[in-house]
Structures are given as structure tokens and as C-alpha cells.
CHARMM-style PDB file with segment names, atoms N, HN, CA, C and O in Angstrom:
ATOM      1  N   MET     1       4.388  -3.551 -17.324  1.00  0.00      PROA
ATOM      2  CA  MET     1       3.050  -3.339 -16.783  1.00  0.00      PROA
ATOM      3  C   MET     1       3.127  -2.249 -15.713  1.00  0.00      PROA
ATOM      4  O   MET     1       4.039  -2.232 -14.885  1.00  0.00      PROA
ATOM      5  N   GLU     2       2.174  -1.362 -15.748  1.00  0.00      PROA
ATOM      6  HN  GLU     2       1.433  -1.375 -16.420  1.00  0.00      PROA
ATOM      7  CA  GLU     2       2.155  -0.224 -14.834  1.00  0.00      PROA
ATOM      8  C   GLU     2       1.460  -0.606 -13.527  1.00  0.00      PROA
ATOM      9  O   GLU     2       0.395  -1.225 -13.538  1.00  0.00      PROA
ATOM     10  N   SER     3       2.070  -0.233 -12.405  1.00  0.00      PROA
ATOM     11  HN  SER     3       2.935   0.269 -12.396  1.00  0.00      PROA
ATOM     12  CA  SER     3       1.473  -0.569 -11.116  1.00  0.00      PROA
ATOM     13  C   SER     3       0.287   0.346 -10.816  1.00  0.00      PROA
ATOM     14  O   SER     3       0.112   1.388 -11.448  1.00  0.00      PROA
ATOM     15  N   ILE     4      -0.513  -0.060  -9.849  1.00  0.00      PROA
ATOM     16  HN  ILE     4      -0.371  -0.906  -9.336  1.00  0.00      PROA
ATOM     17  CA  ILE     4      -1.673   0.735  -9.458  1.00  0.00      PROA
ATOM     18  C   ILE     4      -1.224   2.086  -8.909  1.00  0.00      PROA
ATOM     19  O   ILE     4      -1.850   3.110  -9.186  1.00  0.00      PROA
ATOM     20  N   ALA     5      -0.150   2.092  -8.136  1.00  0.00      PROA
ATOM     21  HN  ALA     5       0.359   1.260  -7.911  1.00  0.00      PROA
ATOM     22  CA  ALA     5       0.356   3.350  -7.576  1.00  0.00      PROA
ATOM     23  C   ALA     5       0.752   4.313  -8.690  1.00  0.00      PROA
ATOM     24  O   ALA     5       0.489   5.511  -8.595  1.00  0.00      PROA
ATOM     25  N   ASP     6       1.383   3.799  -9.746  1.00  0.00      PROA
ATOM     26  HN  ASP     6       1.597   2.826  -9.824  1.00  0.00      PROA
ATOM     27  CA  ASP     6       1.773   4.648 -10.871  1.00  0.00      PROA
ATOM     28  C   ASP     6       0.546   5.202 -11.589  1.00  0.00      PROA
ATOM     29  O   ASP     6       0.534   6.359 -12.007  1.00  0.00      PROA
ATOM     30  N   LYS     7      -0.484   4.372 -11.729  1.00  0.00      PROA
ATOM     31  HN  LYS     7      -0.475   3.431 -11.389  1.00  0.00      PROA
ATOM     32  CA  LYS     7      -1.716   4.822 -12.380  1.00  0.00      PROA
ATOM     33  C   LYS     7      -2.390   5.926 -11.561  1.00  0.00      PROA
ATOM     34  O   LYS     7      -2.901   6.898 -12.117  1.00  0.00      PROA
ATOM     35  N   ILE     8      -2.385   5.767 -10.248  1.00  0.00      PROA
ATOM     36  HN  ILE     8      -1.970   4.977  -9.796  1.00  0.00      PROA
ATOM     37  CA  ILE     8      -2.994   6.776  -9.375  1.00  0.00      PROA
ATOM     38  C   ILE     8      -2.213   8.085  -9.459  1.00  0.00      PROA
ATOM     39  O   ILE     8      -2.804   9.162  -9.539  1.00  0.00      PROA
ATOM     40  N   LYS     9      -0.877   7.988  -9.441  1.00  0.00      PROA
ATOM     41  HN  LYS     9      -0.397   7.113  -9.376  1.00  0.00      PROA
ATOM     42  CA  LYS     9      -0.054   9.199  -9.551  1.00  0.00      PROA
ATOM     43  C   LYS     9      -0.329   9.924 -10.866  1.00  0.00      PROA
ATOM     44  O   LYS     9      -0.448  11.148 -10.906  1.00  0.00      PROA
ATOM     45  N   LYS    10      -0.427   9.144 -11.936  1.00  0.00      PROA
ATOM     46  HN  LYS    10      -0.330   8.149 -11.904  1.00  0.00      PROA
ATOM     47  CA  LYS    10      -0.692   9.733 -13.251  1.00  0.00      PROA
ATOM     48  C   LYS    10      -2.070  10.409 -13.267  1.00  0.00      PROA
ATOM     49  O   LYS    10      -2.215  11.507 -13.804  1.00  0.00      PROA
ATOM     50  N   ALA    11      -3.072   9.758 -12.684  1.00  0.00      PROA
ATOM     51  HN  ALA    11      -2.954   8.866 -12.247  1.00  0.00      PROA
ATOM     52  CA  ALA    11      -4.420  10.328 -12.645  1.00  0.00      PROA
ATOM     53  C   ALA    11      -4.451  11.612 -11.816  1.00  0.00      PROA
ATOM     54  O   ALA    11      -5.129  12.573 -12.180  1.00  0.00      PROA
ATOM     55  N   ILE    12      -3.723  11.627 -10.712  1.00  0.00      PROA
ATOM     56  HN  ILE    12      -3.172  10.846 -10.416  1.00  0.00      PROA
ATOM     57  CA  ILE    12      -3.667  12.825  -9.870  1.00  0.00      PROA
ATOM     58  C   ILE    12      -3.035  13.983 -10.636  1.00  0.00      PROA
ATOM     59  O   ILE    12      -3.523  15.111 -10.581  1.00  0.00      PROA
ATOM     60  N   ILE    13      -1.954  13.700 -11.345  1.00  0.00      PROA
ATOM     61  HN  ILE    13      -1.557  12.783 -11.390  1.00  0.00      PROA
ATOM     62  CA  ILE    13      -1.293  14.749 -12.118  1.00  0.00      PROA
ATOM     63  C   ILE    13      -2.213  15.273 -13.215  1.00  0.00      PROA
ATOM     64  O   ILE    13      -2.319  16.485 -13.401  1.00  0.00      PROA
ATOM     65  N   LEU    14      -2.888  14.370 -13.952  1.00  0.00      PROA
ATOM     66  HN  LEU    14      -2.802  13.385 -13.801  1.00  0.00      PROA
ATOM     67  CA  LEU    14      -3.798  14.794 -15.017  1.00  0.00      PROA
ATOM     68  C   LEU    14      -4.953  15.630 -14.481  1.00  0.00      PROA
ATOM     69  O   LEU    14      -5.285  16.671 -15.050  1.00  0.00      PROA
ATOM     70  N   GLU    15      -5.569  15.179 -13.387  1.00  0.00      PROA
ATOM     71  HN  GLU    15      -5.300  14.334 -12.925  1.00  0.00      PROA
ATOM     72  CA  GLU    15      -6.681  15.925 -12.802  1.00  0.00      PROA
ATOM     73  C   GLU    15      -6.198  17.247 -12.212  1.00  0.00      PROA
ATOM     74  O   GLU    15      -6.894  18.260 -12.289  1.00  0.00      PROA
ATOM     75  N   GLY    16      -5.016  17.232 -11.629  1.00  0.00      PROA
ATOM     76  HN  GLY    16      -4.450  16.409 -11.567  1.00  0.00      PROA
ATOM     77  CA  GLY    16      -4.457  18.465 -11.074  1.00  0.00      PROA
ATOM     78  C   GLY    16      -4.207  19.490 -12.161  1.00  0.00      PROA
ATOM     79  O   GLY    16      -4.448  20.681 -11.959  1.00  0.00      PROA
ATOM     80  N   ASN    17      -3.721  19.037 -13.325  1.00  0.00      PROA
ATOM     81  HN  ASN    17      -3.526  18.070 -13.489  1.00  0.00      PROA
ATOM     82  CA  ASN    17      -3.485  19.951 -14.442  1.00  0.00      PROA
ATOM     83  C   ASN    17      -4.796  20.501 -15.001  1.00  0.00      PROA
ATOM     84  O   ASN    17      -4.867  21.666 -15.393  1.00  0.00      PROA
ATOM     85  N   LYS    18      -5.836  19.659 -15.035  1.00  0.00      PROA
ATOM     86  HN  LYS    18      -5.778  18.713 -14.716  1.00  0.00      PROA
ATOM     87  CA  LYS    18      -7.136  20.108 -15.527  1.00  0.00      PROA
ATOM     88  C   LYS    18      -7.727  21.180 -14.606  1.00  0.00      PROA
ATOM     89  O   LYS    18      -8.347  22.140 -15.064  1.00  0.00      PROA
ATOM     90  N   ASN    19      -7.522  20.995 -13.308  1.00  0.00      PROA
ATOM     91  HN  ASN    19      -7.018  20.215 -12.936  1.00  0.00      PROA
ATOM     92  CA  ASN    19      -8.145  21.858 -12.300  1.00  0.00      PROA
ATOM     93  C   ASN    19      -7.134  22.778 -11.629  1.00  0.00      PROA
ATOM     94  O   ASN    19      -7.279  23.106 -10.452  1.00  0.00      PROA
ATOM     95  N   LEU    20      -6.126  23.189 -12.359  1.00  0.00      PROA
ATOM     96  HN  LEU    20      -6.008  22.923 -13.316  1.00  0.00      PROA
ATOM     97  CA  LEU    20      -5.040  23.986 -11.804  1.00  0.00      PROA
ATOM     98  C   LEU    20      -5.544  25.291 -11.184  1.00  0.00      PROA
ATOM     99  O   LEU    20      -5.055  25.699 -10.130  1.00  0.00      PROA
ATOM    100  N   ASN    21      -6.499  25.939 -11.814  1.00  0.00      PROA
ATOM    101  HN  ASN    21      -6.896  25.608 -12.670  1.00  0.00      PROA
ATOM    102  CA  ASN    21      -7.001  27.223 -11.317  1.00  0.00      PROA
ATOM    103  C   ASN    21      -8.283  27.084 -10.502  1.00  0.00      PROA
ATOM    104  O   ASN    21      -8.871  28.088 -10.100  1.00  0.00      PROA
ATOM    105  N   ASN    22      -8.719  25.860 -10.255  1.00  0.00      PROA
ATOM    106  HN  ASN    22      -8.242  25.044 -10.581  1.00  0.00      PROA
ATOM    107  CA  ASN    22      -9.950  25.623  -9.499  1.00  0.00      PROA
ATOM    108  C   ASN    22      -9.605  25.542  -8.014  1.00  0.00      PROA
ATOM    109  O   ASN    22      -9.037  24.548  -7.559  1.00  0.00      PROA
ATOM    110  N   LYS    23      -9.946  26.581  -7.263  1.00  0.00      PROA
ATOM    111  HN  LYS    23     -10.408  27.387  -7.633  1.00  0.00      PROA
ATOM    112  CA  LYS    23      -9.603  26.652  -5.844  1.00  0.00      PROA
ATOM    113  C   LYS    23     -10.338  25.584  -5.032  1.00  0.00      PROA
ATOM    114  O   LYS    23      -9.774  25.013  -4.098  1.00  0.00      PROA
ATOM    115  N   MET    24     -11.596  25.317  -5.388  1.00  0.00      PROA
ATOM    116  HN  MET    24     -12.054  25.780  -6.146  1.00  0.00      PROA
ATOM    117  CA  MET    24     -12.387  24.320  -4.661  1.00  0.00      PROA
ATOM    118  C   MET    24     -11.774  22.928  -4.789  1.00  0.00      PROA
ATOM    119  O   MET    24     -11.751  22.165  -3.823  1.00  0.00      PROA
ATOM    120  N   PHE    25     -11.274  22.595  -5.995  1.00  0.00      PROA
ATOM    121  HN  PHE    25     -11.292  23.215  -6.779  1.00  0.00      PROA
ATOM    122  CA  PHE    25     -10.634  21.299  -6.203  1.00  0.00      PROA
ATOM    123  C   PHE    25      -9.411  21.146  -5.308  1.00  0.00      PROA
ATOM    124  O   PHE    25      -9.234  20.112  -4.664  1.00  0.00      PROA
ATOM    125  N   SER    26      -8.560  22.184  -5.267  1.00  0.00      PROA
ATOM    126  HN  SER    26      -8.704  23.024  -5.790  1.00  0.00      PROA
ATOM    127  CA  SER    26      -7.346  22.060  -4.457  1.00  0.00      PROA
ATOM    128  C   SER    26      -7.665  21.981  -2.972  1.00  0.00      PROA
ATOM    129  O   SER    26      -6.963  21.284  -2.240  1.00  0.00      PROA
ATOM    130  N   GLU    27      -8.702  22.671  -2.501  1.00  0.00      PROA
ATOM    131  HN  GLU    27      -9.272  23.237  -3.095  1.00  0.00      PROA
ATOM    132  CA  GLU    27      -9.086  22.574  -1.088  1.00  0.00      PROA
ATOM    133  C   GLU    27      -9.593  21.172  -0.760  1.00  0.00      PROA
ATOM    134  O   GLU    27      -9.215  20.594   0.260  1.00  0.00      PROA
ATOM    135  N   GLU    28     -10.444  20.629  -1.622  1.00  0.00      PROA
ATOM    136  HN  GLU    28     -10.750  21.099  -2.450  1.00  0.00      PROA
ATOM    137  CA  GLU    28     -10.971  19.274  -1.393  1.00  0.00      PROA
ATOM    138  C   GLU    28      -9.861  18.238  -1.462  1.00  0.00      PROA
ATOM    139  O   GLU    28      -9.844  17.281  -0.687  1.00  0.00      PROA
ATOM    140  N   PHE    29      -8.930  18.433  -2.397  1.00  0.00      PROA
ATOM    141  HN  PHE    29      -8.944  19.210  -3.026  1.00  0.00      PROA
ATOM    142  CA  PHE    29      -7.825  17.482  -2.535  1.00  0.00      PROA
ATOM    143  C   PHE    29      -6.936  17.522  -1.295  1.00  0.00      PROA
ATOM    144  O   PHE    29      -6.516  16.473  -0.805  1.00  0.00      PROA
ATOM    145  N   ASN    30      -6.648  18.707  -0.786  1.00  0.00      PROA
ATOM    146  HN  ASN    30      -6.990  19.559  -1.184  1.00  0.00      PROA
ATOM    147  CA  ASN    30      -5.829  18.825   0.428  1.00  0.00      PROA
ATOM    148  C   ASN    30      -6.541  18.227   1.631  1.00  0.00      PROA
ATOM    149  O   ASN    30      -5.897  17.629   2.493  1.00  0.00      PROA
ATOM    150  N   GLN    31      -7.871  18.380   1.704  1.00  0.00      PROA
ATOM    151  HN  GLN    31      -8.393  18.866   1.004  1.00  0.00      PROA
ATOM    152  CA  GLN    31      -8.642  17.762   2.785  1.00  0.00      PROA
ATOM    153  C   GLN    31      -8.576  16.241   2.693  1.00  0.00      PROA
ATOM    154  O   GLN    31      -8.445  15.554   3.706  1.00  0.00      PROA
ATOM    155  N   LEU    32      -8.667  15.724   1.470  1.00  0.00      PROA
ATOM    156  HN  LEU    32      -8.773  16.282   0.648  1.00  0.00      PROA
ATOM    157  CA  LEU    32      -8.580  14.276   1.263  1.00  0.00      PROA
ATOM    158  C   LEU    32      -7.217  13.747   1.702  1.00  0.00      PROA
ATOM    159  O   LEU    32      -7.130  12.722   2.378  1.00  0.00      PROA
ATOM    160  N   LEU    33      -6.159  14.449   1.317  1.00  0.00      PROA
ATOM    161  HN  LEU    33      -6.230  15.282   0.768  1.00  0.00      PROA
ATOM    162  CA  LEU    33      -4.810  14.025   1.719  1.00  0.00      PROA
ATOM    163  C   LEU    33      -4.647  14.068   3.236  1.00  0.00      PROA
ATOM    164  O   LEU    33      -4.047  13.165   3.818  1.00  0.00      PROA
ATOM    165  N   ALA    34      -5.176  15.111   3.882  1.00  0.00      PROA
ATOM    166  HN  ALA    34      -5.664  15.845   3.409  1.00  0.00      PROA
ATOM    167  CA  ALA    34      -5.084  15.216   5.337  1.00  0.00      PROA
ATOM    168  C   ALA    34      -5.850  14.082   6.015  1.00  0.00      PROA
ATOM    169  O   ALA    34      -5.384  13.512   7.001  1.00  0.00      PROA
ATOM    170  N   GLN    35      -7.029  13.758   5.479  1.00  0.00      PROA
ATOM    171  HN  GLN    35      -7.408  14.221   4.678  1.00  0.00      PROA
ATOM    172  CA  GLN    35      -7.832  12.674   6.050  1.00  0.00      PROA
ATOM    173  C   GLN    35      -7.131  11.330   5.871  1.00  0.00      PROA
ATOM    174  O   GLN    35      -7.122  10.511   6.790  1.00  0.00      PROA
ATOM    175  N   MET    36      -6.548  11.098   4.701  1.00  0.00      PROA
ATOM    176  HN  MET    36      -6.556  11.763   3.955  1.00  0.00      PROA
ATOM    177  CA  MET    36      -5.828   9.835   4.458  1.00  0.00      PROA
ATOM    178  C   MET    36      -4.627   9.729   5.385  1.00  0.00      PROA
ATOM    179  O   MET    36      -4.325   8.647   5.889  1.00  0.00      PROA
ATOM    180  N   GLU    37      -3.945  10.833   5.611  1.00  0.00      PROA
ATOM    181  HN  GLU    37      -4.190  11.712   5.202  1.00  0.00      PROA
ATOM    182  CA  GLU    37      -2.789  10.817   6.507  1.00  0.00      PROA
ATOM    183  C   GLU    37      -3.228  10.525   7.936  1.00  0.00      PROA
ATOM    184  O   GLU    37      -2.560   9.784   8.657  1.00  0.00      PROA
ATOM    185  N   LYS    38      -4.356  11.112   8.344  1.00  0.00      PROA
ATOM    186  HN  LYS    38      -4.898  11.714   7.758  1.00  0.00      PROA
ATOM    187  CA  LYS    38      -4.873  10.884   9.691  1.00  0.00      PROA
ATOM    188  C   LYS    38      -5.250   9.417   9.896  1.00  0.00      PROA
ATOM    189  O   LYS    38      -5.054   8.866  10.979  1.00  0.00      PROA
ATOM    190  N   LEU    39      -5.793   8.788   8.850  1.00  0.00      PROA
ATOM    191  HN  LEU    39      -5.952   9.236   7.970  1.00  0.00      PROA
ATOM    192  CA  LEU    39      -6.196   7.381   8.939  1.00  0.00      PROA
ATOM    193  C   LEU    39      -5.020   6.417   8.791  1.00  0.00      PROA
ATOM    194  O   LEU    39      -5.164   5.215   9.018  1.00  0.00      PROA
ATOM    195  N   GLY    40      -3.863   6.945   8.410  1.00  0.00      PROA
ATOM    196  HN  GLY    40      -3.747   7.921   8.225  1.00  0.00      PROA
ATOM    197  CA  GLY    40      -2.676   6.108   8.307  1.00  0.00      PROA
ATOM    198  C   GLY    40      -2.457   5.504   6.933  1.00  0.00      PROA
ATOM    199  O   GLY    40      -1.638   4.596   6.789  1.00  0.00      PROA
ATOM    200  N   TYR    41      -3.177   5.990   5.906  1.00  0.00      PROA
ATOM    201  HN  TYR    41      -3.842   6.727   6.023  1.00  0.00      PROA
ATOM    202  CA  TYR    41      -3.022   5.443   4.561  1.00  0.00      PROA
ATOM    203  C   TYR    41      -1.826   6.020   3.814  1.00  0.00      PROA
ATOM    204  O   TYR    41      -1.460   5.517   2.752  1.00  0.00      PROA
ATOM    205  N   SER    42      -1.219   7.061   4.353  1.00  0.00      PROA
ATOM    206  HN  SER    42      -1.517   7.469   5.216  1.00  0.00      PROA
ATOM    207  CA  SER    42      -0.104   7.679   3.643  1.00  0.00      PROA
ATOM    208  C   SER    42       1.230   7.038   4.013  1.00  0.00      PROA
ATOM    209  O   SER    42       2.271   7.425   3.482  1.00  0.00      PROA
ATOM    210  N   GLN    43       1.207   6.070   4.913  1.00  0.00      PROA
ATOM    211  HN  GLN    43       0.362   5.756   5.344  1.00  0.00      PROA
ATOM    212  CA  GLN    43       2.431   5.391   5.333  1.00  0.00      PROA
ATOM    213  C   GLN    43       2.485   4.003   4.719  1.00  0.00      PROA
ATOM    214  O   GLN    43       1.458   3.372   4.468  1.00  0.00      PROA
ATOM    215  N   LYS    44       3.706   3.541   4.482  1.00  0.00      PROA
ATOM    216  HN  LYS    44       4.541   4.053   4.686  1.00  0.00      PROA
ATOM    217  CA  LYS    44       3.853   2.182   3.973  1.00  0.00      PROA
ATOM    218  C   LYS    44       3.526   1.200   5.094  1.00  0.00      PROA
ATOM    219  O   LYS    44       3.930   1.411   6.238  1.00  0.00      PROA
ATOM    220  N   PRO    45       2.795   0.125   4.776  1.00  0.00      PROA
ATOM    221  CA  PRO    45       2.464  -0.852   5.816  1.00  0.00      PROA
ATOM    222  C   PRO    45       3.702  -1.619   6.260  1.00  0.00      PROA
ATOM    223  O   PRO    45       4.624  -1.855   5.478  1.00  0.00      PROA
ATOM    224  N   LYS    46       3.699  -2.000   7.525  1.00  0.00      PROA
ATOM    225  HN  LYS    46       2.951  -1.809   8.160  1.00  0.00      PROA
ATOM    226  CA  LYS    46       4.809  -2.788   8.071  1.00  0.00      PROA
ATOM    227  C   LYS    46       4.307  -4.209   8.289  1.00  0.00      PROA
ATOM    228  O   LYS    46       3.366  -4.439   9.049  1.00  0.00      PROA
ATOM    229  N   TYR    47       4.939  -5.148   7.620  1.00  0.00      PROA
ATOM    230  HN  TYR    47       5.704  -4.962   7.003  1.00  0.00      PROA
ATOM    231  CA  TYR    47       4.528  -6.539   7.715  1.00  0.00      PROA
ATOM    232  C   TYR    47       5.495  -7.301   8.622  1.00  0.00      PROA
ATOM    233  O   TYR    47       6.687  -6.997   8.672  1.00  0.00      PROA
ATOM    234  N   THR    48       4.974  -8.277   9.323  1.00  0.00      PROA
ATOM    235  HN  THR    48       4.006  -8.524   9.282  1.00  0.00      PROA
ATOM    236  CA  THR    48       5.809  -9.075  10.208  1.00  0.00      PROA
ATOM    237  C   THR    48       5.638 -10.553   9.876  1.00  0.00      PROA
ATOM    238  O   THR    48       5.197 -11.344  10.709  1.00  0.00      PROA
ATOM    239  N   PHE    49       5.992 -10.907   8.654  1.00  0.00      PROA
ATOM    240  HN  PHE    49       6.351 -10.264   7.977  1.00  0.00      PROA
ATOM    241  CA  PHE    49       5.948 -12.307   8.256  1.00  0.00      PROA
ATOM    242  C   PHE    49       7.169 -13.035   8.812  1.00  0.00      PROA
ATOM    243  O   PHE    49       8.245 -12.445   8.905  1.00  0.00      PROA
ATOM    244  N   PRO    50       7.022 -14.298   9.182  1.00  0.00      PROA
ATOM    245  CA  PRO    50       8.187 -15.057   9.630  1.00  0.00      PROA
ATOM    246  C   PRO    50       9.161 -15.276   8.462  1.00  0.00      PROA
ATOM    247  O   PRO    50       8.777 -15.211   7.294  1.00  0.00      PROA
ATOM    248  N   LEU    51      10.395 -15.531   8.799  1.00  0.00      PROA
ATOM    249  HN  LEU    51      10.706 -15.584   9.748  1.00  0.00      PROA
ATOM    250  CA  LEU    51      11.400 -15.780   7.771  1.00  0.00      PROA
ATOM    251  C   LEU    51      11.053 -17.027   6.968  1.00  0.00      PROA
ATOM    252  O   LEU    51      10.389 -17.929   7.479  1.00  0.00      PROA
ATOM    253  N   VAL    52      11.489 -17.084   5.739  1.00  0.00      PROA
ATOM    254  HN  VAL    52      12.028 -16.352   5.324  1.00  0.00      PROA
ATOM    255  CA  VAL    52      11.183 -18.213   4.855  1.00  0.00      PROA
ATOM    256  C   VAL    52      11.717 -19.511   5.442  1.00  0.00      PROA
ATOM    257  O   VAL    52      11.036 -20.535   5.381  1.00  0.00      PROA
ATOM    258  N   ASP    53      12.908 -19.491   6.003  1.00  0.00      PROA
ATOM    259  HN  ASP    53      13.461 -18.659   6.053  1.00  0.00      PROA
ATOM    260  CA  ASP    53      13.488 -20.704   6.576  1.00  0.00      PROA
ATOM    261  C   ASP    53      12.634 -21.244   7.719  1.00  0.00      PROA
ATOM    262  O   ASP    53      12.489 -22.457   7.866  1.00  0.00      PROA
ATOM    263  N   THR    54      12.069 -20.351   8.526  1.00  0.00      PROA
ATOM    264  HN  THR    54      12.187 -19.365   8.407  1.00  0.00      PROA
ATOM    265  CA  THR    54      11.240 -20.782   9.649  1.00  0.00      PROA
ATOM    266  C   THR    54      10.012 -21.536   9.146  1.00  0.00      PROA
ATOM    267  O   THR    54       9.662 -22.591   9.675  1.00  0.00      PROA
ATOM    268  N   ILE    55       9.364 -20.990   8.125  1.00  0.00      PROA
ATOM    269  HN  ILE    55       9.648 -20.133   7.695  1.00  0.00      PROA
ATOM    270  CA  ILE    55       8.183 -21.659   7.568  1.00  0.00      PROA
ATOM    271  C   ILE    55       8.580 -23.010   6.989  1.00  0.00      PROA
ATOM    272  O   ILE    55       7.889 -24.006   7.202  1.00  0.00      PROA
ATOM    273  N   GLY    56       9.683 -23.047   6.263  1.00  0.00      PROA
ATOM    274  HN  GLY    56      10.244 -22.237   6.090  1.00  0.00      PROA
ATOM    275  CA  GLY    56      10.133 -24.292   5.647  1.00  0.00      PROA
ATOM    276  C   GLY    56      10.473 -25.355   6.665  1.00  0.00      PROA
ATOM    277  O   GLY    56      10.121 -26.522   6.488  1.00  0.00      PROA
ATOM    278  N   LYS    57      11.154 -24.966   7.734  1.00  0.00      PROA
ATOM    279  HN  LYS    57      11.439 -24.019   7.878  1.00  0.00      PROA
ATOM    280  CA  LYS    57      11.522 -25.929   8.779  1.00  0.00      PROA
ATOM    281  C   LYS    57      10.278 -26.477   9.460  1.00  0.00      PROA
ATOM    282  O   LYS    57      10.182 -27.678   9.712  1.00  0.00      PROA
ATOM    283  N   THR    58       9.326 -25.603   9.758  1.00  0.00      PROA
ATOM    284  HN  THR    58       9.404 -24.627   9.553  1.00  0.00      PROA
ATOM    285  CA  THR    58       8.097 -26.044  10.423  1.00  0.00      PROA
ATOM    286  C   THR    58       7.326 -27.006   9.536  1.00  0.00      PROA
ATOM    287  O   THR    58       6.896 -28.066   9.991  1.00  0.00      PROA
ATOM    288  N   THR    59       7.150 -26.646   8.282  1.00  0.00      PROA
ATOM    289  HN  THR    59       7.500 -25.785   7.912  1.00  0.00      PROA
ATOM    290  CA  THR    59       6.414 -27.499   7.348  1.00  0.00      PROA
ATOM    291  C   THR    59       7.127 -28.831   7.168  1.00  0.00      PROA
ATOM    292  O   THR    59       6.481 -29.879   7.176  1.00  0.00      PROA
ATOM    293  N   TYR    60       8.418 -28.810   7.008  1.00  0.00      PROA
ATOM    294  HN  TYR    60       8.943 -27.959   7.002  1.00  0.00      PROA
ATOM    295  CA  TYR    60       9.198 -30.038   6.839  1.00  0.00      PROA
ATOM    296  C   TYR    60       9.043 -30.935   8.071  1.00  0.00      PROA
ATOM    297  O   TYR    60       8.878 -32.148   7.947  1.00  0.00      PROA
ATOM    298  N   SER    61       9.098 -30.329   9.251  1.00  0.00      PROA
ATOM    299  HN  SER    61       9.232 -29.344   9.351  1.00  0.00      PROA
ATOM    300  CA  SER    61       8.972 -31.116  10.496  1.00  0.00      PROA
ATOM    301  C   SER    61       7.600 -31.773  10.588  1.00  0.00      PROA
ATOM    302  O   SER    61       7.492 -32.942  10.959  1.00  0.00      PROA
ATOM    303  N   VAL    62       6.549 -31.023  10.251  1.00  0.00      PROA
ATOM    304  HN  VAL    62       6.636 -30.074   9.950  1.00  0.00      PROA
ATOM    305  CA  VAL    62       5.190 -31.555  10.345  1.00  0.00      PROA
ATOM    306  C   VAL    62       4.985 -32.686   9.343  1.00  0.00      PROA
ATOM    307  O   VAL    62       4.407 -33.721   9.677  1.00  0.00      PROA
ATOM    308  N   LEU    63       5.462 -32.486   8.108  1.00  0.00      PROA
ATOM    309  HN  LEU    63       5.931 -31.645   7.837  1.00  0.00      PROA
ATOM    310  CA  LEU    63       5.233 -33.482   7.069  1.00  0.00      PROA
ATOM    311  C   LEU    63       6.098 -34.739   7.230  1.00  0.00      PROA
ATOM    312  O   LEU    63       5.737 -35.805   6.732  1.00  0.00      PROA
ATOM    313  N   ASN    64       7.202 -34.622   7.902  1.00  0.00      PROA
ATOM    314  HN  ASN    64       7.496 -33.755   8.307  1.00  0.00      PROA
ATOM    315  CA  ASN    64       8.139 -35.753   7.984  1.00  0.00      PROA
ATOM    316  C   ASN    64       8.312 -36.277   9.405  1.00  0.00      PROA
ATOM    317  O   ASN    64       9.401 -36.721   9.767  1.00  0.00      PROA
ATOM    318  N   LYS    65       7.261 -36.233  10.211  1.00  0.00      PROA
ATOM    319  HN  LYS    65       6.376 -35.872   9.917  1.00  0.00      PROA
ATOM    320  CA  LYS    65       7.349 -36.788  11.553  1.00  0.00      PROA
ATOM    321  C   LYS    65       7.410 -38.308  11.453  1.00  0.00      PROA
ATOM    322  O   LYS    65       6.666 -38.928  10.694  1.00  0.00      PROA
ATOM    323  N   HSD    66       8.297 -38.881  12.224  1.00  0.00      PROA
ATOM    324  HN  HSD    66       8.901 -38.377  12.841  1.00  0.00      PROA
ATOM    325  CA  HSD    66       8.433 -40.335  12.225  1.00  0.00      PROA
ATOM    326  C   HSD    66       7.860 -40.883  13.530  1.00  0.00      PROA
ATOM    327  O   HSD    66       8.122 -40.348  14.607  1.00  0.00      PROA
ATOM    328  N   ALA    67       7.085 -41.939  13.421  1.00  0.00      PROA
ATOM    329  HN  ALA    67       6.872 -42.373  12.546  1.00  0.00      PROA
ATOM    330  CA  ALA    67       6.533 -42.578  14.618  1.00  0.00      PROA
ATOM    331  C   ALA    67       7.634 -43.368  15.302  1.00  0.00      PROA
ATOM    332  O   ALA    67       8.377 -44.099  14.648  1.00  0.00      PROA
ATOM    333  N   ASN    68       7.739 -43.223  16.603  1.00  0.00      PROA
ATOM    334  HN  ASN    68       7.135 -42.629  17.134  1.00  0.00      PROA
ATOM    335  CA  ASN    68       8.776 -43.961  17.357  1.00  0.00      PROA
ATOM    336  C   ASN    68       8.258 -45.284  17.835  1.00  0.00      PROA
ATOM    337  OT1 ASN    68       8.987 -46.035  18.483  1.00  0.00      PROA
TER     338      ASN     68
END
């Protein structure tokens, strides 16, 4: 199965080949890339999920509390 990123890359290449000699297309495309970079969409997101063991220990502790 093809990922969304692969589909987008393929579409960009196909459209770029169609509009290879179209100066307006390349200017608009470069503006779009610059705007996406400015907004931070060109970078991979950084996630800060807790480790799997931490979640498991917390859940286990909550579910298995013993009354004293």
C-alpha cells in the first residue's frame, strides 16, 4: 500500500513534468514551498510520548490497587 507522502511526491513529479516550461507554475510552487517551510510543515514533527513501560506500569498500578 502506498503512503500519502508517496502519493503526494508522485503527484508533484507528474504536475511538475506537465508544467515544466510554465514559469508561473514554478513561481507559485516555490512560493507554496516557502510558505510551508515558514509555517513549519516541512519539518518532521517531534513527539514526546511516554515510554511504553511507563504507561503499562501506571495502568497496572491503577487497575490492581489493593485496599489495606
